[in-house]
Structure formats: C-alpha cells, structure tokens
C-alpha positions in Angstrom: -30.6 165.5 94.2 -26.5 166.2 95.2 -25.6 166.6 98.4 -22.2 168.2 99.7 -20.8 166.2 102.7 -20.5 168.1 106.5 -16.8 168.2 107.3 -16.2 168.1 111.2 -13.1 169.1 111.7 -12.8 167.9 115.9 -10.6 170.5 117.6 -7.1 169.3 119.7 -8.3 170.1 122.9 -11.8 167.9 122.2 -9.9 164.5 121.9 -9.8 162.4 124.6 -7.2 159.0 124.4 -7.3 159.9 120.6 -11.2 159.6 120.4 -12.8 163.2 119.0 -15.6 164.8 121.2 -18.4 165.0 118.7 -21.3 165.8 120.8 -21.2 168.2 123.6 -22.0 166.7 127.1 -22.4 168.2 130.6 -19.1 167.8 133.2 -18.9 164.5 135.6 -21.0 164.7 138.7 -23.2 167.6 136.8 -26.6 167.8 136.1 -27.4 165.4 132.7 -29.9 167.5 131.4 -27.0 170.5 130.9 -25.9 171.4 127.6 -27.4 172.4 124.0 -30.8 170.2 122.3 -31.7 170.3 119.0 -35.5 169.6 119.0 -38.0 168.6 116.9 -41.8 169.7 117.5 -44.7 167.3 116.3 -47.5 169.9 115.4 -50.9 168.8 115.8 -51.7 169.3 112.8 -48.7 167.3 110.6 -45.5 168.0 110.1 -42.6 169.0 112.3 -41.1 172.1 113.2 -37.1 173.0 114.9 -36.7 174.3 118.7 -33.3 174.7 119.9 -32.8 174.9 124.1 -29.8 175.8 125.8 -29.7 174.6 129.5 -26.7 175.8 131.8 -25.6 175.8 135.2 -25.6 178.9 137.4 -23.7 179.2 140.5 -23.4 175.8 142.0 -26.8 174.5 141.6 -29.6 176.8 139.7 -30.1 175.7 135.9 -30.7 178.9 133.5 -30.9 178.8 129.7 -31.6 179.7 126.3 -34.5 178.9 123.8 -35.1 179.6 120.1 -38.5 178.6 118.7 -40.1 178.3 115.0 -39.8 182.1 114.6 -38.0 185.0 116.4 -34.9 185.0 118.0 -33.0 183.5 121.1 -35.1 183.7 124.4 -33.9 183.7 127.8 -34.9 181.2 130.4 -35.2 182.8 134.3 -34.8 179.5 135.9 -34.9 176.1 134.8 -36.5 173.9 137.5 -35.8 170.0 138.5 -36.9 167.5 140.0 -34.6 164.0 139.5 -34.8 163.4 135.3 -37.5 166.1 134.9 -37.6 169.5 134.0 -40.1 172.1 133.8 -40.0 176.1 132.6 -41.4 178.8 131.3 -40.6 181.0 128.4 -41.6 184.5 127.3 -43.7 185.3 124.2 -41.9 187.5 122.1 -45.2 189.2 119.6 -47.5 186.9 120.1 -51.3 187.7 121.7 -52.4 187.3 123.7 -49.6 188.2 126.5 -49.0 184.7 127.9 -45.5 182.7 128.7 -44.9 178.9 127.3 -44.9 176.3 129.7 -42.6 173.0 129.2 -41.9 170.1 130.8 -39.9 167.4 129.9 -37.8 164.1 131.1 -34.6 162.5 130.1 -35.7 159.0 128.1 -32.6 157.1 126.8 -30.0 160.5 126.7 -32.8 162.4 124.8 -35.5 165.2 126.1 -39.0 164.1 125.7 -41.3 166.9 126.5 -44.0 168.9 125.9 -45.0 172.7 125.7 -48.4 174.6 125.9 -48.4 177.6 123.8 -50.1 181.6 124.5 -53.2 179.6 123.2 -53.4 176.8 125.4 -52.9 174.2 122.4 -50.1 171.8 123.8 -47.1 170.2 121.4 -44.8 167.3 122.0 -41.5 167.1 121.1 -38.1 165.4 121.1 -34.4 166.8 121.9 -31.1 165.3 121.1 -27.9 166.8 121.9 -26.5 169.4 119.6 -23.4 168.3 117.9 -20.3 170.4 118.8 -18.7 170.6 115.7 -15.5 172.4 116.2 -13.0 173.2 113.4 -9.4 172.1 113.3 -7.4 174.0 110.5 -8.6 175.2 107.4 -10.3 173.2 104.7 -9.4 173.0 101.0 -11.9 174.5 98.9 -13.2 172.9 95.8 -14.7 174.4 92.6 -17.1 177.6 92.7 -20.7 176.6 92.4 -22.7 179.1 90.6 -26.2 179.0 92.8 -28.0 181.0 90.8 -27.4 181.1 86.8 -28.7 184.3 85.6 -31.4 182.8 83.7 -34.4 180.6 85.6 -34.9 179.3 88.9 -33.2 176.1 87.9 -31.7 174.3 91.5 -34.3 176.3 93.7 -37.8 174.9 94.9 -40.1 177.3 97.3 -39.9 176.5 100.7 -44.0 176.0 100.6 -46.4 174.8 98.1 -49.9 176.6 98.4 -48.4 179.8 99.3 -47.8 183.2 97.4 -44.6 182.8 95.3 -43.5 186.2 94.2 -39.8 184.9 93.2 -38.9 185.8 89.3 -35.9 185.9 87.3 -36.0 189.3 85.7 -32.8 191.2 83.1 -30.5 188.7 84.8 -31.8 189.3 88.6 -33.5 186.9 91.4 -36.0 189.1 92.3 -38.6 188.4 95.2 -41.1 190.6 93.9 -44.1 189.8 96.4 -43.2 188.4 99.7 -44.9 185.3 100.7 -42.6 182.2 100.4 -38.6 181.7 101.2 -36.4 180.1 98.3 -34.6 177.1 99.0 -31.7 174.9 97.1 -32.5 171.6 96.1 -29.0 170.8 97.0 -27.7 170.4 100.5 -24.1 171.4 101.6 -21.8 171.0 104.8 -18.8 173.5 104.8 -18.7 176.1 103.0 -17.8 179.9 101.4 -20.8 181.6 99.6 -20.5 184.9 97.8 -24.2 186.6 97.5 -24.4 190.0 96.0 -28.1 191.7 96.7 -30.1 195.0 96.8 -33.0 196.1 98.4 -35.7 198.8 99.1 -36.0 201.1 101.9 -37.4 199.5 104.6 -37.0 196.1 103.4 -35.7 192.9 105.2 -34.9 189.5 104.2 -31.8 187.2 104.8 -29.5 184.3 104.4 -29.8 181.4 105.8 -26.6 178.8 106.2 -27.4 175.4 105.6 -31.2 176.2 106.2 -30.4 176.6 110.0 -28.1 179.9 111.0 -29.7 183.6 109.0 -27.2 186.3 108.1 -29.8 189.2 108.4 -30.5 191.0 105.8 -32.3 194.2 106.4 -32.4 197.7 105.7 -30.5 199.5 108.8 -27.7 201.7 106.8 -26.6 203.8 109.9 -27.8 202.2 112.6 -25.2 200.7 115.6 -24.4 197.1 115.0 -26.6 194.7 116.6 -27.1 190.9 116.5 -30.9 191.0 114.8 -29.6 193.8 112.1 -27.6 193.5 108.8 -24.3 191.5 109.4 -25.2 190.0 112.3 -26.3 186.2 112.9 -29.6 187.1 114.1 -30.3 187.1 117.5 -26.6 185.2 118.0 -23.7 186.9 117.0 -23.3 190.6 116.7 -21.1 192.6 113.9 -18.4 194.6 115.1 -19.4 197.5 112.8 -22.5 198.2 110.5 -21.0 198.2 107.5 -24.3 198.3 105.4 -24.7 200.1 102.0 -28.4 202.7 101.8 -31.2 200.7 100.5 -30.9 200.6 96.9 -27.6 200.2 96.0 -25.8 196.7 95.4 -24.0 195.0 98.7 -22.3 191.9 99.2 -22.0 189.0 101.6 -18.9 186.6 102.0 -20.1 184.4 104.3 -17.8 181.1 105.9 -19.1 178.5 107.6 -17.2 175.6 108.7 -18.7 173.5 111.3 -20.7 176.2 113.3 -17.9 178.6 113.1 -18.9 181.8 110.9 -16.6 184.5 109.3 -19.0 187.3 107.6 -18.1 190.0 105.8 -20.3 192.3 104.7 -19.0 194.8 101.6 -15.5 194.1 101.7 -15.5 194.4 105.8 -14.9 191.1 108.0 -17.8 192.1 110.8 -17.6 188.6 112.4 -14.1 186.6 112.8 -14.7 182.8 113.2 -16.9 183.3 115.7 -19.4 180.0 116.8 -23.1 180.2 116.2 -24.6 178.9 119.1 -27.9 176.8 117.8 -30.1 177.1 115.1 -32.1 181.0 114.5 -35.8 181.5 113.9 -37.3 180.3 110.8 -35.1 177.8 110.4 -36.1 174.6 107.8 -34.8 171.9 110.8 -32.8 171.6 113.6 -30.2 168.8 112.2 -27.1 170.7 112.8 -24.9 167.9 112.1 -26.0 167.3 108.4 -25.7 169.2 105.4 -28.4 171.6 104.5 -29.5 174.0 102.2 -29.2 177.8 100.7 -32.2 179.4 102.0 -33.4 182.8 101.3 -35.5 184.7 103.3 -38.6 186.1 101.0 -41.8 186.5 103.3 -40.6 189.4 104.8 -39.9 191.8 102.3 -38.7 192.4 98.5 -35.1 191.5 97.5 -33.2 190.9 94.1 -29.7 188.8 93.7 -27.6 189.1 91.1 -25.2 186.5 92.4 -25.0 183.6 94.4 -21.9 181.4 94.2 -20.8 178.5 96.9 -17.4 177.0 97.3 -18.2 174.0 99.0 -15.1 172.5 101.1 -13.5 169.3 100.3 -12.7 166.2 102.4 -9.1 166.1 102.7 -9.1 163.0 104.6 -10.6 161.2 101.4 -8.0 162.9 98.9 
C-alpha cells in the first residue's frame, strides 16, 4: 500500500522559542479540557468509530462546545459542566428515535480525555480523546505528479469500506458508477496534502460526497438553485459554507477541484471558488477515523444515492524539506 506523507507547515505565529506548536492546547491558567479532541469510540460489538469534541470558554468560566458523532453533522453543546478533572454534558440527537439526548462523562488522564457516553437507547460506549493537531500551513507546497485514481477500466486501487454489504459500484463505459447505493468506496493508497480533481454527475435528488483523507466531506448533493449552506453542495459538511451555490442541474457533468493543506481547504465547484483557504475544525460525520494527524484515503460516499464519476485525479504535495 502506498502512503503519501502528511506535510506540516507550522505557521510563524505558532512558533515558540523556535519550536513548532503542532497541537492545540488551552492558554495558561485556563481549564485543561479546553480545546479540540479527536475521539475513538470502542463499540460494544467490537471495532471502533470516530467522534470529535470541541470545548470552548464562553465568558469567564462557562464551558460550551461542539460535537460530531459517527454520523450526521456537528451539534452544539449548550453547557459543559466541570468538577475538578471531570466533565459531563449532553448532546441533542439529530434523527435517531427515541428523541432522547445523548449523555457524556469524561475525566482527564495523562493528557487524554477518557470517558463514556450513553446513547438514546441506553447503550453505553467507552471512548478516549486525544488533542487534535493544529496542522497550520505556512506558504505553498510544491506539487508532484498527478495520479489518476480511477483508470477508466476497473476498480483497481479501490476497495469497499465494508465487506458483507451491498456493493453497487462498477465500471461501465469508462465511468465509475454507483448504481445500487450501499457502501462507500475507498482508495487503497493514503495521502497527506494534495489537490484532487473530480468530474461527476448525479440524477435528480441524489446525494453523495467526496471525503478528504477519509475524514472531511465535501458535500455532493442535488441542490441546484438553493441558497448556499454548509450541508449542501460545495460545503464542508456542517462546518464550512460556500460563498455561492455554483451547482449545475442534476444530470449535467460537474467538477470539484479541492486543495487540502494541513486542515486548510480551498474548494472550487464548476470553476468557481466557493471556499478559500478556510480551516476545517474537525472530522465530519461518516469519517473513517479521527486520526487527523495521519495521511488518509479518498473516499466516495456510496450509501446515500447513485452517482457517476468519469475522472478522479490527485496531485500530492511534495516534502520540500527533503528535496
């Protein structure tokens, strides 16, 4: 498996005595739980799933925050209660039934958050959170040779996210098609910083997504003519809103040109720049994992609606320090 190294370009403002500040940390004297946390949840039936938590200070002493679970989008936390090294809070559900808030409790242990949460059905999950990397870029990377992720002939270089689920992806007439939605499609190679060009089309009412490093979803959905919004096409799902909706009507070929350096993203939809070098705060719902400091694959969302891709090209950034 090929792994493209994640390039970090620490910002000059983040330098302390010449040492890059790679991880976000609370200011001196503030609550040690403040900051962004990448969470790994241990599922009762085995395996893990990712989550993300952002704890912020509101006013002088009130803690508030935001949470991203395994699915859906970022949710607000109206108040986080702290007692010593322990915290507890609740998060509203989005679509689940019954309509009962998720409850969380955690404690600080060796610089990590160790906790558990109870879902709307009363099931408990244990989890561990580590501080999310800042991944602040400085300057422009040098770009390498473009890589055709889709060869136009077969599924070489791709794998289904899950085995044992309906796999509707196939290559037909030079197109990568998701005819019977059921499973996401993931590259076998992983990448750090890159530019990715994708050409796609979808039928009326369809929904898909282009996941960057398998963690940040650039939304693909039939939203022609609607006002721009972070959950709609051109947005980084739930986090970043495009300045305009540059979508074409369903059935037409469209293009994404997305540049990701660290956690800063530029999105060009159908030739129009809709997001300009904005920071992605954390993983979006549906992410493969929460290991934000590591390279990751390109993932095509395939569990929502049908979509065709005729081109997926990635240009990796080069490690200028090694050249």
